[in-house]
C-alpha positions in Angstrom: -5.6 -10.8 -3.0 -6.3 -12.9 0.1 -3.7 -12.9 2.9 -4.6 -16.4 4.1 -7.2 -19.1 3.8 -9.4 -17.7 6.6 -9.8 -14.4 4.6 -10.7 -16.4 1.5 -13.2 -18.6 3.4 -14.9 -15.6 5.0 -15.2 -13.8 1.7 -16.6 -17.0 0.1 -19.1 -17.3 3.0 -20.3 -13.7 2.7 -20.7 -14.0 -1.1 -22.7 -17.2 -0.8 -24.9 -15.7 2.0 -25.6 -12.6 -0.1 -26.6 -14.9 -3.0 -28.9 -16.9 -0.8 -30.6 -13.7 0.5 -31.0 -12.3 -3.0 -32.6 -15.6 -4.2 -34.9 -15.8 -1.2 -36.0 -12.2 -1.9 -36.7 -12.9 -5.6 -38.8 -16.0 -4.6 -40.8 -13.9 -2.1 -41.4 -11.3 -4.8 -42.5 -13.9 -7.4 -44.9 -15.5 -4.9 -46.5 -12.2 -4.0 -46.9 -11.1 -7.6 -48.3 -14.5 -8.7 -50.9 -14.5 -5.9 -52.2 -11.0 -7.0 -52.3 -11.9 -10.7 -54.6 -14.9 -10.1 -57.6 -12.8 -8.8 -60.5 -11.4 -10.8 -63.2 -9.0 -9.8 -63.7 -8.2 -6.2 -60.9 -10.5 -5.1 -62.4 -13.7 -6.4 -60.1 -16.2 -8.0 -60.5 -16.9 -11.8 -61.8 -20.3 -12.7 -59.5 -22.4 -14.8 -62.4 -23.9 -16.7 -65.4 -26.2 -16.1 -64.7 -29.6 -14.7 -66.4 -31.3 -17.6 -64.2 -29.8 -20.2 -61.2 -31.9 -19.3 -63.1 -35.2 -19.8 -64.2 -34.4 -23.4 
């Protein structure tokens, strides 16, 4: 399939670079979706709970 080692290494590099780009894009999408999901009415963030609840 590959004529020499240089062709193989170039193909391996391109494949790895494409995987890194896809992973970075997936992480960017996940961060953007998570940020929007955490907001309530009028853009305010939802409160996780009262501070005194954790101590009880």
